[in-house]
A tleap script that builds the chain and sets N, CA, C and O, in Angstrom:
source leaprc.protein.ff14SB
mol = sequence {
  NMET PHE ILE ASP PHE LEU ILE GLY LEU PHE
  ALA ALA ASN ALA LEU PRO HIE TYR LEU PHE
  SER ARG PHE ASP SER ARG ILE LEU GLY LEU
  PHE GLY TYR SER SER ARG ALA ASN LEU ALA
  TYR SER ILE PHE CYS MET ILE VAL SER LEU
  SER LEU PHE GLN TRP LYS TYR GLY LEU SER
  THR ILE ALA GLU HIE GLY ILE LEU LEU GLY
  VAL LEU VAL VAL VAL PHE SER PHE TYR VAL
  GLY TRP GLY VAL ILE ASP ARG PHE LEU THR
  ASP HIE SER PRO ARG PRO SER ASP SER ALA
  CGLU
}
set mol.1.N position { -17.701 7.738 15.351 }
set mol.1.CA position { -16.350 7.435 15.734 }
set mol.1.C position { -15.903 6.073 15.200 }
set mol.1.O position { -14.746 5.908 14.816 }
set mol.2.N position { -16.808 5.106 15.176 }
set mol.2.CA position { -16.456 3.790 14.652 }
set mol.2.C position { -16.136 3.859 13.160 }
set mol.2.O position { -15.249 3.148 12.688 }
set mol.3.N position { -16.841 4.698 12.416 }
set mol.3.CA position { -16.564 4.871 10.983 }
set mol.3.C position { -15.170 5.454 10.802 }
set mol.3.O position { -14.443 5.050 9.895 }
set mol.4.N position { -14.789 6.407 11.660 }
set mol.4.CA position { -13.438 6.978 11.593 }
set mol.4.C position { -12.384 5.906 11.829 }
set mol.4.O position { -11.353 5.882 11.158 }
set mol.5.N position { -12.645 5.021 12.783 }
set mol.5.CA position { -11.739 3.907 13.049 }
set mol.5.C position { -11.591 3.029 11.805 }
set mol.5.O position { -10.478 2.650 11.440 }
set mol.6.N position { -12.696 2.710 11.164 }
set mol.6.CA position { -12.643 1.869 9.966 }
set mol.6.C position { -11.923 2.566 8.812 }
set mol.6.O position { -11.194 1.922 8.058 }
set mol.7.N position { -12.120 3.859 8.674 }
set mol.7.CA position { -11.431 4.617 7.623 }
set mol.7.C position { -9.922 4.500 7.818 }
set mol.7.O position { -9.193 4.197 6.874 }
set mol.8.N position { -9.456 4.738 9.041 }
set mol.8.CA position { -8.028 4.638 9.334 }
set mol.8.C position { -7.505 3.224 9.227 }
set mol.8.O position { -6.404 3.001 8.723 }
set mol.9.N position { -8.289 2.264 9.697 }
set mol.9.CA position { -7.878 0.868 9.651 }
set mol.9.C position { -7.645 0.401 8.218 }
set mol.9.O position { -6.607 -0.184 7.910 }
set mol.10.N position { -8.599 0.659 7.361 }
set mol.10.CA position { -8.459 0.211 5.975 }
set mol.10.C position { -7.354 0.968 5.247 }
set mol.10.O position { -6.632 0.376 4.445 }
set mol.11.N position { -7.209 2.266 5.513 }
set mol.11.CA position { -6.154 3.046 4.852 }
set mol.11.C position { -4.777 2.551 5.269 }
set mol.11.O position { -3.897 2.380 4.426 }
set mol.12.N position { -4.588 2.322 6.554 }
set mol.12.CA position { -3.284 1.863 7.043 }
set mol.12.C position { -3.003 0.422 6.628 }
set mol.12.O position { -1.847 0.064 6.402 }
set mol.13.N position { -4.021 -0.397 6.524 }
set mol.13.CA position { -3.850 -1.800 6.162 }
set mol.13.C position { -3.480 -1.974 4.693 }
set mol.13.O position { -2.984 -3.031 4.305 }
set mol.14.N position { -3.708 -0.970 3.885 }
set mol.14.CA position { -3.390 -1.072 2.459 }
set mol.14.C position { -1.886 -1.173 2.233 }
set mol.14.O position { -1.450 -1.910 1.348 }
set mol.15.N position { -1.086 -0.453 3.010 }
set mol.15.CA position { 0.359 -0.417 2.779 }
set mol.15.C position { 1.045 -1.756 3.020 }
set mol.15.O position { 1.790 -2.198 2.146 }
set mol.16.N position { 0.840 -2.433 4.157 }
set mol.16.CA position { 1.538 -3.711 4.318 }
set mol.16.C position { 1.137 -4.736 3.264 }
set mol.16.O position { 1.977 -5.508 2.802 }
set mol.17.N position { -0.129 -4.754 2.882 }
set mol.17.CA position { -0.533 -5.735 1.873 }
set mol.17.C position { 0.055 -5.393 0.505 }
set mol.17.O position { 0.342 -6.293 -0.285 }
set mol.18.N position { 0.234 -4.121 0.220 }
set mol.18.CA position { 0.918 -3.743 -1.018 }
set mol.18.C position { 2.371 -4.218 -0.981 }
set mol.18.O position { 2.874 -4.760 -1.964 }
set mol.19.N position { 3.039 -4.014 0.147 }
set mol.19.CA position { 4.427 -4.461 0.266 }
set mol.19.C position { 4.536 -5.978 0.231 }
set mol.19.O position { 5.471 -6.517 -0.361 }
set mol.20.N position { 3.591 -6.674 0.860 }
set mol.20.CA position { 3.585 -8.134 0.775 }
set mol.20.C position { 3.475 -8.583 -0.671 }
set mol.20.O position { 4.123 -9.548 -1.074 }
set mol.21.N position { 2.666 -7.894 -1.447 }
set mol.21.CA position { 2.510 -8.282 -2.850 }
set mol.21.C position { 3.797 -8.035 -3.625 }
set mol.21.O position { 4.165 -8.846 -4.475 }
set mol.22.N position { 4.480 -6.945 -3.354 }
set mol.22.CA position { 5.706 -6.621 -4.087 }
set mol.22.C position { 6.865 -7.514 -3.695 }
set mol.22.O position { 7.712 -7.826 -4.532 }
set mol.23.N position { 6.922 -7.933 -2.441 }
set mol.23.CA position { 7.999 -8.810 -1.987 }
set mol.23.C position { 7.634 -10.281 -2.117 }
set mol.23.O position { 8.389 -11.146 -1.675 }
set mol.24.N position { 6.498 -10.570 -2.712 }
set mol.24.CA position { 6.017 -11.928 -2.945 }
set mol.24.C position { 5.953 -12.749 -1.652 }
set mol.24.O position { 6.313 -13.926 -1.631 }
set mol.25.N position { 5.493 -12.112 -0.589 }
set mol.25.CA position { 5.310 -12.792 0.694 }
set mol.25.C position { 3.950 -13.461 0.715 }
set mol.25.O position { 2.965 -12.928 0.203 }
set mol.26.N position { 3.916 -14.625 1.308 }
set mol.26.CA position { 2.655 -15.347 1.385 }
set mol.26.C position { 1.969 -15.023 2.704 }
set mol.26.O position { 2.188 -15.687 3.718 }
set mol.27.N position { 1.148 -14.007 2.670 }
set mol.27.CA position { 0.381 -13.539 3.827 }
set mol.27.C position { -1.095 -13.596 3.441 }
set mol.27.O position { -1.464 -13.226 2.326 }
set mol.28.N position { -1.915 -14.046 4.339 }
set mol.28.CA position { -3.339 -14.181 4.032 }
set mol.28.C position { -4.021 -12.822 4.005 }
set mol.28.O position { -3.958 -12.053 4.963 }
set mol.29.N position { -4.663 -12.553 2.902 }
set mol.29.CA position { -5.513 -11.377 2.767 }
set mol.29.C position { -6.922 -11.851 2.462 }
set mol.29.O position { -7.190 -13.053 2.462 }
set mol.30.N position { -7.794 -10.946 2.212 }
set mol.30.CA position { -9.186 -11.282 1.936 }
set mol.30.C position { -9.330 -12.163 0.702 }
set mol.30.O position { -10.240 -12.989 0.628 }
set mol.31.N position { -8.429 -11.988 -0.275 }
set mol.31.CA position { -8.544 -12.705 -1.538 }
set mol.31.C position { -7.574 -13.867 -1.680 }
set mol.31.O position { -7.474 -14.440 -2.765 }
set mol.32.N position { -6.855 -14.236 -0.625 }
set mol.32.CA position { -5.949 -15.380 -0.679 }
set mol.32.C position { -4.530 -15.021 -0.289 }
set mol.32.O position { -4.275 -13.983 0.322 }
set mol.33.N position { -3.589 -15.924 -0.666 }
set mol.33.CA position { -2.197 -15.810 -0.243 }
set mol.33.C position { -1.262 -15.221 -1.291 }
set mol.33.O position { -0.164 -14.790 -0.939 }
set mol.34.N position { -1.638 -15.185 -2.523 }
set mol.34.CA position { -0.706 -14.836 -3.599 }
set mol.34.C position { -0.384 -13.346 -3.629 }
set mol.34.O position { -1.013 -12.541 -2.941 }
set mol.35.N position { 0.611 -13.001 -4.442 }
set mol.35.CA position { 0.969 -11.598 -4.621 }
set mol.35.C position { -0.187 -10.806 -5.217 }
set mol.35.O position { -0.480 -9.691 -4.786 }
set mol.36.N position { -0.827 -11.386 -6.198 }
set mol.36.CA position { -1.968 -10.706 -6.829 }
set mol.36.C position { -3.116 -10.516 -5.847 }
set mol.36.O position { -3.804 -9.496 -5.873 }
set mol.37.N position { -3.315 -11.505 -4.985 }
set mol.37.CA position { -4.383 -11.399 -3.988 }
set mol.37.C position { -4.083 -10.278 -3.000 }
set mol.37.O position { -4.984 -9.530 -2.620 }
set mol.38.N position { -2.829 -10.155 -2.583 }
set mol.38.CA position { -2.469 -9.074 -1.657 }
set mol.38.C position { -2.543 -7.711 -2.331 }
set mol.38.O position { -2.942 -6.731 -1.701 }
set mol.39.N position { -2.166 -7.634 -3.599 }
set mol.39.CA position { -2.300 -6.380 -4.326 }
set mol.39.C position { -3.772 -5.991 -4.451 }
set mol.39.O position { -4.137 -4.833 -4.247 }
set mol.40.N position { -4.604 -6.960 -4.784 }
set mol.40.CA position { -6.042 -6.689 -4.890 }
set mol.40.C position { -6.617 -6.271 -3.540 }
set mol.40.O position { -7.469 -5.384 -3.477 }
set mol.41.N position { -6.162 -6.899 -2.468 }
set mol.41.CA position { -6.660 -6.544 -1.141 }
set mol.41.C position { -6.201 -5.138 -0.748 }
set mol.41.O position { -6.947 -4.396 -0.109 }
set mol.42.N position { -4.993 -4.782 -1.124 }
set mol.42.CA position { -4.498 -3.435 -0.849 }
set mol.42.C position { -5.358 -2.388 -1.549 }
set mol.42.O position { -5.753 -1.394 -0.940 }
set mol.43.N position { -5.641 -2.609 -2.804 }
set mol.43.CA position { -6.491 -1.683 -3.562 }
set mol.43.C position { -7.904 -1.660 -2.985 }
set mol.43.O position { -8.523 -0.601 -2.883 }
set mol.44.N position { -8.404 -2.823 -2.612 }
set mol.44.CA position { -9.724 -2.916 -1.986 }
set mol.44.C position { -9.774 -2.099 -0.699 }
set mol.44.O position { -10.747 -1.386 -0.454 }
set mol.45.N position { -8.727 -2.201 0.126 }
set mol.45.CA position { -8.677 -1.431 1.379 }
set mol.45.C position { -8.717 0.071 1.115 }
set mol.45.O position { -9.398 0.815 1.821 }
set mol.46.N position { -7.984 0.509 0.095 }
set mol.46.CA position { -7.993 1.937 -0.226 }
set mol.46.C position { -9.368 2.384 -0.721 }
set mol.46.O position { -9.838 3.463 -0.363 }
set mol.47.N position { -9.996 1.571 -1.526 }
set mol.47.CA position { -11.337 1.909 -2.029 }
set mol.47.C position { -12.333 1.987 -0.879 }
set mol.47.O position { -13.142 2.912 -0.818 }
set mol.48.N position { -12.277 1.019 0.033 }
set mol.48.CA position { -13.190 1.031 1.177 }
set mol.48.C position { -12.939 2.263 2.047 }
set mol.48.O position { -13.879 2.944 2.457 }
set mol.49.N position { -11.667 2.541 2.324 }
set mol.49.CA position { -11.332 3.692 3.155 }
set mol.49.C position { -11.825 5.001 2.532 }
set mol.49.O position { -12.466 5.811 3.203 }
set mol.50.N position { -11.528 5.199 1.267 }
set mol.50.CA position { -11.954 6.428 0.599 }
set mol.50.C position { -13.476 6.497 0.446 }
set mol.50.O position { -14.059 7.579 0.518 }
set mol.51.N position { -14.112 5.353 0.238 }
set mol.51.CA position { -15.580 5.337 0.133 }
set mol.51.C position { -16.234 5.711 1.456 }
set mol.51.O position { -17.185 6.492 1.484 }
set mol.52.N position { -15.724 5.154 2.552 }
set mol.52.CA position { -16.266 5.504 3.860 }
set mol.52.C position { -16.034 6.980 4.176 }
set mol.52.O position { -16.901 7.649 4.738 }
set mol.53.N position { -14.856 7.476 3.807 }
set mol.53.CA position { -14.568 8.891 4.034 }
set mol.53.C position { -15.511 9.767 3.213 }
set mol.53.O position { -16.041 10.757 3.715 }
set mol.54.N position { -15.713 9.403 1.967 }
set mol.54.CA position { -16.630 10.153 1.094 }
set mol.54.C position { -18.040 10.148 1.679 }
set mol.54.O position { -18.724 11.172 1.675 }
set mol.55.N position { -18.463 9.012 2.172 }
set mol.55.CA position { -19.807 8.879 2.719 }
set mol.55.C position { -19.992 9.750 3.960 }
set mol.55.O position { -21.028 10.393 4.124 }
set mol.56.N position { -18.965 9.768 4.845 }
set mol.56.CA position { -19.116 10.507 6.098 }
set mol.56.C position { -18.782 11.993 5.970 }
set mol.56.O position { -19.487 12.831 6.533 }
set mol.57.N position { -17.729 12.328 5.246 }
set mol.57.CA position { -17.253 13.709 5.228 }
set mol.57.C position { -17.309 14.384 3.852 }
set mol.57.O position { -17.485 15.598 3.761 }
set mol.58.N position { -17.161 13.603 2.800 }
set mol.58.CA position { -17.022 14.155 1.457 }
set mol.58.C position { -15.544 14.356 1.151 }
set mol.58.O position { -14.795 14.861 1.988 }
set mol.59.N position { -15.133 13.969 -0.027 }
set mol.59.CA position { -13.710 14.044 -0.382 }
set mol.59.C position { -13.186 15.477 -0.420 }
set mol.59.O position { -11.979 15.692 -0.307 }
set mol.60.N position { -14.056 16.444 -0.573 }
set mol.60.CA position { -13.604 17.839 -0.624 }
set mol.60.C position { -13.047 18.312 0.713 }
set mol.60.O position { -12.356 19.330 0.754 }
set mol.61.N position { -13.322 17.610 1.800 }
set mol.61.CA position { -12.845 18.011 3.127 }
set mol.61.C position { -11.588 17.258 3.557 }
set mol.61.O position { -11.182 17.357 4.714 }
set mol.62.N position { -10.971 16.511 2.654 }
set mol.62.CA position { -9.844 15.666 3.051 }
set mol.62.C position { -8.653 16.478 3.572 }
set mol.62.O position { -7.892 15.980 4.402 }
set mol.63.N position { -8.481 17.707 3.107 }
set mol.63.CA position { -7.371 18.550 3.575 }
set mol.63.C position { -7.514 18.906 5.051 }
set mol.63.O position { -6.524 19.254 5.695 }
set mol.64.N position { -8.702 18.827 5.585 }
set mol.64.CA position { -8.945 19.120 6.999 }
set mol.64.C position { -8.622 17.949 7.907 }
set mol.64.O position { -8.618 18.103 9.129 }
set mol.65.N position { -8.353 16.795 7.345 }
set mol.65.CA position { -8.088 15.577 8.111 }
set mol.65.C position { -6.633 15.164 7.875 }
set mol.65.O position { -6.342 14.267 7.083 }
set mol.66.N position { -5.734 15.841 8.583 }
set mol.66.CA position { -4.301 15.696 8.336 }
set mol.66.C position { -3.748 14.302 8.545 }
set mol.66.O position { -2.876 13.870 7.790 }
set mol.67.N position { -4.226 13.595 9.538 }
set mol.67.CA position { -3.694 12.261 9.811 }
set mol.67.C position { -4.024 11.322 8.656 }
set mol.67.O position { -3.148 10.612 8.162 }
set mol.68.N position { -5.270 11.314 8.229 }
set mol.68.CA position { -5.648 10.465 7.095 }
set mol.68.C position { -4.926 10.901 5.831 }
set mol.68.O position { -4.487 10.058 5.049 }
set mol.69.N position { -4.800 12.178 5.625 }
set mol.69.CA position { -4.088 12.681 4.454 }
set mol.69.C position { -2.643 12.196 4.458 }
set mol.69.O position { -2.112 11.831 3.409 }
set mol.70.N position { -2.006 12.188 5.609 }
set mol.70.CA position { -0.638 11.677 5.718 }
set mol.70.C position { -0.542 10.199 5.370 }
set mol.70.O position { 0.370 9.785 4.655 }
set mol.71.N position { -1.475 9.409 5.871 }
set mol.71.CA position { -1.484 7.971 5.557 }
set mol.71.C position { -1.685 7.769 4.059 }
set mol.71.O position { -1.009 6.943 3.447 }
set mol.72.N position { -2.605 8.515 3.473 }
set mol.72.CA position { -2.876 8.367 2.041 }
set mol.72.C position { -1.672 8.772 1.195 }
set mol.72.O position { -1.388 8.137 0.179 }
set mol.73.N position { -0.966 9.821 1.603 }
set mol.73.CA position { 0.229 10.236 0.863 }
set mol.73.C position { 1.287 9.143 0.898 }
set mol.73.O position { 1.914 8.857 -0.122 }
set mol.74.N position { 1.491 8.534 2.047 }
set mol.74.CA position { 2.484 7.457 2.150 }
set mol.74.C position { 2.074 6.269 1.285 }
set mol.74.O position { 2.895 5.739 0.536 }
set mol.75.N position { 0.828 5.852 1.378 }
set mol.75.CA position { 0.368 4.693 0.602 }
set mol.75.C position { 0.453 4.971 -0.897 }
set mol.75.O position { 0.962 4.140 -1.648 }
set mol.76.N position { -0.033 6.118 -1.336 }
set mol.76.CA position { 0.007 6.435 -2.759 }
set mol.76.C position { 1.427 6.651 -3.259 }
set mol.76.O position { 1.713 6.401 -4.430 }
set mol.77.N position { 2.327 7.115 -2.386 }
set mol.77.CA position { 3.717 7.258 -2.819 }
set mol.77.C position { 4.349 5.895 -3.087 }
set mol.77.O position { 5.192 5.771 -3.975 }
set mol.78.N position { 3.954 4.882 -2.337 }
set mol.78.CA position { 4.431 3.534 -2.635 }
set mol.78.C position { 3.789 3.009 -3.914 }
set mol.78.O position { 4.466 2.388 -4.734 }
set mol.79.N position { 2.494 3.248 -4.095 }
set mol.79.CA position { 1.828 2.800 -5.321 }
set mol.79.C position { 2.496 3.396 -6.557 }
set mol.79.O position { 2.774 2.687 -7.524 }
set mol.80.N position { 2.748 4.685 -6.517 }
set mol.80.CA position { 3.264 5.391 -7.692 }
set mol.80.C position { 4.778 5.259 -7.809 }
set mol.80.O position { 5.304 5.124 -8.914 }
set mol.81.N position { 5.472 5.296 -6.695 }
set mol.81.CA position { 6.924 5.348 -6.735 }
set mol.81.C position { 7.639 4.029 -6.579 }
set mol.81.O position { 8.847 4.015 -6.344 }
set mol.82.N position { 6.933 2.915 -6.703 }
set mol.82.CA position { 7.580 1.632 -6.466 }
set mol.82.C position { 8.734 1.373 -7.430 }
set mol.82.O position { 9.719 0.748 -7.038 }
set mol.83.N position { 8.648 1.822 -8.653 }
set mol.83.CA position { 9.737 1.610 -9.613 }
set mol.83.C position { 11.040 2.219 -9.127 }
set mol.83.O position { 12.100 1.611 -9.272 }
set mol.84.N position { 10.972 3.395 -8.561 }
set mol.84.CA position { 12.165 4.055 -8.025 }
set mol.84.C position { 12.663 3.314 -6.785 }
set mol.84.O position { 13.862 3.083 -6.634 }
set mol.85.N position { 11.751 2.947 -5.911 }
set mol.85.CA position { 12.118 2.231 -4.689 }
set mol.85.C position { 12.777 0.900 -5.047 }
set mol.85.O position { 13.779 0.517 -4.443 }
set mol.86.N position { 12.219 0.203 -6.021 }
set mol.86.CA position { 12.732 -1.108 -6.406 }
set mol.86.C position { 14.157 -1.025 -6.946 }
set mol.86.O position { 14.945 -1.950 -6.753 }
set mol.87.N position { 14.493 0.069 -7.615 }
set mol.87.CA position { 15.860 0.232 -8.108 }
set mol.87.C position { 16.869 0.270 -6.971 }
set mol.87.O position { 17.981 -0.239 -7.108 }
set mol.88.N position { 16.488 0.869 -5.853 }
set mol.88.CA position { 17.389 0.934 -4.709 }
set mol.88.C position { 17.445 -0.387 -3.946 }
set mol.88.O position { 18.436 -0.663 -3.270 }
set mol.89.N position { 16.404 -1.201 -4.041 }
set mol.89.CA position { 16.384 -2.482 -3.341 }
set mol.89.C position { 17.067 -3.589 -4.124 }
set mol.89.O position { 17.489 -4.589 -3.543 }
set mol.90.N position { 17.180 -3.425 -5.424 }
set mol.90.CA position { 17.772 -4.447 -6.267 }
set mol.90.C position { 19.289 -4.292 -6.255 }
set mol.90.O position { 19.818 -3.201 -6.465 }
set mol.91.N position { 19.969 -5.386 -6.009 }
set mol.91.CA position { 21.429 -5.379 -5.964 }
set mol.91.C position { 21.957 -5.506 -7.387 }
set mol.91.O position { 21.742 -6.521 -8.049 }
set mol.92.N position { 22.651 -4.469 -7.852 }
set mol.92.CA position { 23.198 -4.463 -9.203 }
set mol.92.C position { 24.701 -4.716 -9.218 }
set mol.92.O position { 25.330 -4.630 -10.273 }
set mol.93.N position { 25.280 -5.023 -8.074 }
set mol.93.CA position { 26.717 -5.259 -8.040 }
set mol.93.C position { 27.033 -6.630 -8.633 }
set mol.93.O position { 26.245 -7.564 -8.487 }
set mol.94.N position { 28.177 -6.756 -9.300 }
set mol.94.CA position { 28.524 -8.050 -9.899 }
set mol.94.C position { 28.817 -9.091 -8.822 }
set mol.94.O position { 29.409 -8.781 -7.788 }
set mol.95.N position { 28.412 -10.279 -9.068 }
set mol.95.CA position { 28.679 -11.388 -8.156 }
set mol.95.C position { 30.066 -11.962 -8.479 }
set mol.95.O position { 30.548 -11.824 -9.603 }
set mol.96.N position { 30.702 -12.599 -7.501 }
set mol.96.CA position { 32.042 -13.160 -7.764 }
set mol.96.C position { 32.058 -14.144 -8.915 }
set mol.96.O position { 33.058 -14.219 -9.629 }
set mol.97.N position { 31.003 -14.895 -9.122 }
set mol.97.CA position { 30.957 -15.872 -10.216 }
set mol.97.C position { 30.794 -15.186 -11.567 }
set mol.97.O position { 31.082 -15.788 -12.602 }
set mol.98.N position { 30.333 -13.927 -11.573 }
set mol.98.CA position { 30.130 -13.190 -12.818 }
set mol.98.C position { 31.414 -12.560 -13.336 }
set mol.98.O position { 31.498 -12.229 -14.519 }
set mol.99.N position { 32.407 -12.388 -12.487 }
set mol.99.CA position { 33.624 -11.716 -12.913 }
set mol.99.C position { 34.525 -12.670 -13.690 }
set mol.99.O position { 34.549 -13.876 -13.444 }
set mol.100.N position { 35.260 -12.096 -14.628 }
set mol.100.CA position { 36.177 -12.900 -15.439 }
set mol.100.C position { 37.441 -13.188 -14.648 }
set mol.100.O position { 37.923 -12.339 -13.899 }
set mol.101.N position { 37.969 -14.376 -14.817 }
set mol.101.CA position { 39.187 -14.763 -14.094 }
set mol.101.C position { 40.373 -14.712 -14.987 }
set mol.101.O position { 41.487 -15.006 -14.552 }
savepdb mol mol.pdb
quit
């Protein structure tokens, strides 16, 4: 049961550290405060989570563990889809100083 807790903990912890890295927030992770450190910690958390899952259950059984599968889908969707997400977060409207008078 403790291994299951660690699997979920590391999987869920990957997402906030990934977002901290993308928003350039200075939050302490295992590797330091920088964006790169938080990105590395996010990837590290996913590796640890998947490694523990592989060790206890085997990756072939992941479809039977719906809660973990849901967390992994959300985390990987941010990893892969950040370019699309970033387009919606970036303000492309002209600023008043940019307009011609």
